[in-house]
C-alpha positions as CSV (number, residue, x, y, z in Angstrom):
1,M,41.4,20.0,53.0
2,N,44.1,21.3,50.6
3,F,45.7,20.1,47.4
4,S,45.1,16.5,48.3
5,V,41.5,16.7,47.1
6,W,42.5,17.8,43.7
7,L,45.0,15.0,42.9
8,P,42.4,12.2,42.5
9,L,40.9,14.3,39.7
10,L,44.3,14.6,37.9
11,L,45.9,11.3,38.5
12,P,43.7,9.4,35.9
13,L,45.4,11.4,33.3
14,L,48.7,9.7,34.3
15,A,47.4,6.4,35.5
16,A,45.3,5.5,32.5
17,P,48.2,5.6,29.9
18,A,50.4,3.7,32.4
19,A,47.7,1.0,32.8
20,R,47.2,0.7,29.1
21,R,51.0,0.2,28.5
22,L,51.3,-2.2,31.3
23,A,48.4,-4.3,30.1
24,D,50.1,-4.9,26.8
25,A,53.0,-6.6,28.6
26,L,50.8,-8.9,30.8
27,P,49.0,-12.2,30.3
28,P,45.4,-11.5,29.0
29,R,43.6,-12.5,32.2
30,T,45.9,-10.5,34.4
31,A,45.7,-7.5,32.1
32,A,41.9,-7.6,32.2
33,W,41.9,-7.6,36.0
34,L,44.5,-4.8,36.1
35,L,42.5,-2.6,33.8
36,A,39.1,-3.1,35.4
37,V,40.4,-2.7,39.0
38,S,42.4,0.4,38.1
39,A,39.5,2.0,36.3
40,A,37.1,1.3,39.2
41,L,39.5,2.7,41.8
42,L,40.4,5.8,39.8
43,A,36.7,6.5,39.1
44,M,35.7,6.1,42.7
45,C,38.5,8.3,44.0
46,S,37.8,11.1,41.4
47,T,34.0,11.0,42.1
48,A,34.7,11.1,45.9
49,A,37.0,14.1,45.4
50,L,34.1,15.9,43.5
51,G,31.8,15.1,46.3
52,L,34.2,16.4,49.0
53,L,34.7,19.6,47.0
54,A,31.0,20.1,46.6
55,G,30.4,19.3,50.3
56,A,33.0,21.6,51.6
57,G,31.6,24.5,49.6
58,A,28.0,23.6,50.7
59,L,29.0,23.8,54.3
60,R,29.7,27.5,53.8
61,L,26.0,28.1,53.0
62,P,23.9,29.1,56.1
63,P,21.1,26.6,55.5
64,V,23.5,23.7,55.2
65,A,25.5,24.9,58.2
66,A,22.4,25.1,60.3
67,L,21.3,21.6,59.1
68,G,24.7,20.3,60.2
69,H,24.5,22.1,63.6
70,L,27.7,24.1,62.8
71,V,28.1,26.7,65.5
72,L,31.5,28.0,64.1
73,P,32.7,28.7,60.5
74,V,34.3,25.7,58.8
75,V,38.0,26.6,58.9
76,G,41.0,25.0,57.2
77,D,39.2,24.3,53.9
78,Q,40.7,26.2,51.0
79,V,37.7,25.4,48.8
80,T,35.9,28.4,47.4
81,V,32.2,28.5,46.7
82,P,32.7,28.9,42.9
83,A,35.0,25.8,42.9
84,A,32.4,23.9,44.9
85,C,29.7,24.9,42.4
86,V,31.8,23.6,39.6
87,A,32.3,20.4,41.5
88,A,28.6,20.0,42.1
89,G,27.9,20.6,38.4
90,L,30.4,17.9,37.4
91,L,28.8,15.6,39.9
92,A,25.5,16.1,38.2
93,V,27.2,15.4,34.8
94,V,28.6,12.2,36.2
95,A,25.2,11.1,37.6
96,V,23.6,11.7,34.2
97,A,26.3,9.9,32.4
98,L,26.0,6.9,34.7
99,V,22.2,6.8,34.2
100,R,22.6,7.0,30.4
101,A,25.3,4.2,30.4
102,V,23.1,1.9,32.5
103,R,20.0,2.7,30.4
104,R,21.9,2.1,27.1
105,H,23.2,-1.2,28.3
106,V,19.8,-2.4,29.6
107,L,18.0,-1.4,26.4
108,L,20.6,-3.1,24.1
109,A,20.8,-6.2,26.2
110,D,17.0,-6.6,26.3
111,R,16.8,-6.0,22.5
112,A,19.4,-8.8,22.0
113,R,17.6,-11.2,24.3
114,R,14.2,-10.5,22.6
115,S,15.8,-11.1,19.2
116,A,17.3,-14.4,20.4
117,D,14.0,-15.5,22.0
118,D,11.8,-14.5,19.1
119,S,13.8,-15.8,16.1
120,G,16.3,-18.3,17.6
121,T,16.3,-22.0,18.2
122,A,17.7,-22.9,21.5
123,A,19.8,-26.1,22.3
124,G,21.4,-26.0,25.7
125,D,23.5,-22.8,26.0
126,L,23.4,-22.3,22.2
127,T,20.8,-20.2,20.3
128,V,20.9,-20.4,16.5
129,L,19.4,-17.5,14.6
130,S,18.1,-18.2,11.1
131,D,20.1,-15.4,9.5
132,P,22.4,-15.8,6.4
133,R,24.6,-12.9,7.7
134,P,27.5,-14.4,9.8
135,D,27.5,-13.3,13.4
136,A,28.2,-14.8,16.8
137,Y,28.4,-13.5,20.4
138,A,28.1,-14.4,24.0
139,L,25.1,-12.9,25.7
140,P,24.9,-13.1,29.5
141,G,21.6,-13.8,31.1
142,R,19.6,-11.7,33.5
143,F,20.2,-12.0,37.2
144,G,20.0,-15.6,38.3
145,Q,19.7,-16.9,34.7
146,P,22.5,-18.6,32.7
147,G,24.0,-16.8,29.7
148,R,23.8,-18.1,26.1
149,I,25.8,-18.2,22.9
150,V,24.0,-16.6,20.0
151,V,25.2,-17.7,16.5
152,T,23.6,-17.2,13.1
153,S,23.2,-20.0,10.6
154,G,25.4,-17.9,8.3
155,M,28.3,-18.1,10.7
156,L,27.9,-21.9,11.2
157,R,28.1,-22.3,7.4
158,A,31.1,-20.1,7.1
159,L,33.2,-22.3,9.4
160,D,34.3,-26.0,9.2
161,P,33.4,-28.3,12.2
162,A,36.8,-27.8,14.0
163,E,36.5,-24.0,13.6
164,R,32.9,-24.0,14.9
165,E,34.1,-25.9,18.0
166,A,36.8,-23.3,18.6
167,L,34.4,-20.4,18.0
168,L,31.9,-21.8,20.5
169,A,34.7,-22.5,23.0
170,H,35.7,-18.8,22.7
171,E,32.2,-17.5,23.4
172,R,31.8,-20.0,26.3
173,A,35.0,-18.6,27.8
174,H,33.5,-15.2,27.8
175,L,30.5,-16.5,29.7
176,A,32.5,-18.6,32.1
177,G,34.9,-15.7,32.9
178,R,32.0,-13.3,33.3
179,H,33.8,-10.9,31.0
180,H,30.7,-8.8,30.6
181,L,31.2,-7.6,34.2
182,F,34.6,-6.2,33.3
183,L,33.2,-4.2,30.5
184,A,30.3,-3.0,32.6
185,V,32.7,-1.8,35.3
186,L,34.8,0.1,32.7
187,A,31.7,1.7,31.2
188,L,30.6,3.1,34.5
189,A,34.2,4.2,35.3
190,C,34.3,6.1,31.9
191,A,31.1,7.9,32.9
192,C,32.9,9.1,36.0
193,H,36.1,10.3,34.4
194,P,36.7,10.8,30.6
195,A,40.4,9.9,30.8
196,L,39.5,6.3,31.6
197,R,38.1,5.9,28.1
198,L,41.7,5.2,27.1
199,L,41.2,1.8,28.7
200,R,38.3,0.6,26.6
201,V,40.3,-0.7,23.7
202,P,43.0,-2.5,25.8
203,L,40.4,-4.1,28.0
204,S,38.4,-5.4,25.1
205,Y,41.6,-6.8,23.6
206,A,42.6,-8.4,26.9
207,L,39.2,-10.1,27.2
208,E,39.3,-11.4,23.7
209,R,42.8,-12.7,24.1
210,A,41.8,-14.5,27.3
211,A,38.9,-16.1,25.4
212,D,41.3,-16.9,22.5
213,E,43.6,-18.8,24.9
214,A,40.7,-20.6,26.5
215,A,39.5,-21.7,23.0
216,A,42.9,-22.9,22.0
217,E,43.2,-24.9,25.1
218,A,39.7,-26.4,24.7
219,V,40.3,-27.6,21.1
220,G,43.9,-28.5,21.8
221,D,45.2,-26.7,18.7
222,R,46.3,-23.1,18.6
223,R,46.3,-23.0,14.8
224,V,42.6,-24.1,14.6
225,A,41.7,-21.5,17.1
226,A,43.5,-18.8,15.1
227,L,41.8,-19.9,11.9
228,A,38.4,-19.9,13.5
229,I,38.9,-16.3,14.8
230,G,40.3,-15.1,11.4
231,H,37.6,-16.8,9.3
232,A,34.8,-15.6,11.7
233,A,36.1,-12.0,11.5
234,L,36.3,-12.1,7.7
235,A,32.8,-13.4,7.4
236,G,31.3,-11.4,10.3
237,R,29.7,-8.0,10.4
238,A,30.0,-5.1,12.7
239,V,26.8,-4.5,14.7
240,P,26.0,-2.4,17.8
241,R,25.8,-4.6,20.9
242,P,25.4,-4.0,24.6
243,Y,28.5,-3.8,26.7
244,A,27.7,-7.3,27.9
245,A,27.7,-9.0,24.5
246,L,31.2,-10.1,23.5
247,S,32.1,-11.5,20.1
248,A,35.2,-13.2,18.7
249,T,35.1,-10.9,15.7
250,T,35.8,-7.7,17.6
251,G,39.1,-6.0,18.3
252,P,42.4,-6.2,16.4
253,V,41.9,-9.7,14.9
254,P,45.3,-9.9,13.1
255,R,47.1,-9.1,16.3
256,R,45.1,-11.7,18.2
257,V,45.8,-14.3,15.5
258,S,49.5,-13.5,15.6
259,A,49.5,-13.9,19.3
260,L,47.9,-17.3,19.0
261,L,50.4,-18.5,16.4
262,S,53.5,-16.9,17.9
263,P,53.0,-16.7,21.7
264,R,55.7,-14.7,23.5
265,A,56.6,-14.5,27.1
266,A,55.1,-11.4,28.8
267,R,57.5,-9.1,30.5
268,A,56.0,-6.2,32.5
269,P,58.1,-3.0,32.6
270,R,58.9,-2.4,36.2
271,A,59.0,1.3,35.9
272,V,55.5,1.5,34.4
273,A,54.2,-1.0,37.0
274,A,55.7,1.2,39.8
275,L,54.2,4.3,38.3
276,L,50.7,2.8,38.1
277,A,50.9,1.4,41.6
278,G,52.0,4.7,42.9
279,A,49.3,6.6,41.1
280,L,46.6,4.3,42.4
281,A,47.9,4.4,46.0
282,L,48.3,8.2,45.8
283,S,44.8,8.7,44.5
284,A,43.2,6.5,47.2
285,G,45.4,8.1,49.9
286,C,44.6,11.6,48.9
287,A,40.8,10.9,48.8
288,L,40.9,9.4,52.2
289,H,43.1,12.2,53.6
290,A,40.7,14.8,52.2
291,A,37.7,13.1,53.7
292,Y,39.4,12.8,57.1
293,E,40.4,16.4,57.1
294,L,37.0,17.6,56.1
295,H,35.5,15.4,58.9
296,G,37.8,17.0,61.4
297,N,37.0,20.5,60.3
298,I,33.3,19.7,60.6
299,E,33.8,18.5,64.2
300,V,35.6,21.7,65.0
301,A,32.8,23.8,63.5
302,Q,30.3,21.8,65.6
303,G,32.2,22.9,68.7
304,E,33.6,19.5,69.4
305,P,37.3,19.1,70.3
306,R,39.4,17.6,67.5
């Protein structure tokens, strides 16, 4: 195992900016898939690299070597014990960050569901909260349960009937597209590698744009959808929500309204697309190569022919 094990740790620094730029030039739904898949792949490869580094160093310890039935020293690995210790420490940090991200999401989601259950009036997939402060968001259900749209009475009063229809269509698009899973994947990926935090804003924008387009198609009028988003954002309020709760009032609303009123054909820059594809392929290939090489070295140390 040589330099190949280090590349998956460094490539997110190159791939994340490339994915962010490429997403700006793609249709919203395609951009969301690109960002989520790229983040997941880069996070898995970087975490695997840390595990391989820590494992290679651990094999130099006599207790671990005895446990693995190693009769010869592990040769061919240029991983020092200090580097392995650092990798093990980073793995622990990643594990703690993953637990914290999941815990934060679960707590906020449960709090939002309790609030909707305790003070809301349900009608189908719509829950209306008796609250003069305008707010609306899509809240996915627990496993096996349907999601719901939560809207306050203040938001309903702030919009006219056509705009209310567009707003509800926007939130239903979030539920139908299971957009909360995209955000959850990115949240876990960010816990694995800090460079992937660059993808939070573009992914949120892509998901909101996808819901904007679905709302415009549902009401049959792009201008009404743009007005609904703009008026909801002006009347709405910024509140902390779980990763899973998506709202039409988040993100760069003027940019989204402009995209609805003046749609332009997307053109992805080929050079950036090639750069991102190469970085993803190289990250996965290096992680697999490092794992294969470490496995071969372990077999040699166990006295087996390679």
